[in-house]
C-alpha positions, 0 to 999 in steps of 0.5 A: 309701269304696272301699279299695285291695287291696294284696295284690292288687296293687291300688294305685289307686282312682280318685283315691286312689293309695297313693303319694299317700297315703303321700306326704301322711302322711310330709309330715303326720308330719314336720311335726307332730313339733315339736308332740310330738303332737296332741290329737284334739279340735284334729286338724281345726285342724291339717289345716286349717292344713297344707292351707293351707300344703301348696297355698300358699293364703294367702301373707302372715302377715297373711292367715294370722292373719285365717284362724285368726281365722275371717275369710276375706276373700280368699274373699269373693264380692262 
């Protein structure tokens, strides 16, 4: 992964823009605050949950519960 060099004034590298990274980090920290910290072991689960909520990929409580159980019928190809 190529980094950006803030000291040299480079704030954009392809699709990576520092404002986007900082904004996402801020939203993630604010969302995680009520959990009082997350074990590294479960971080990928929380990031997946946040990914679903952020993009409004799953809109019903039933679909969210199914996704939490590893069932994704809305993604099934028929």
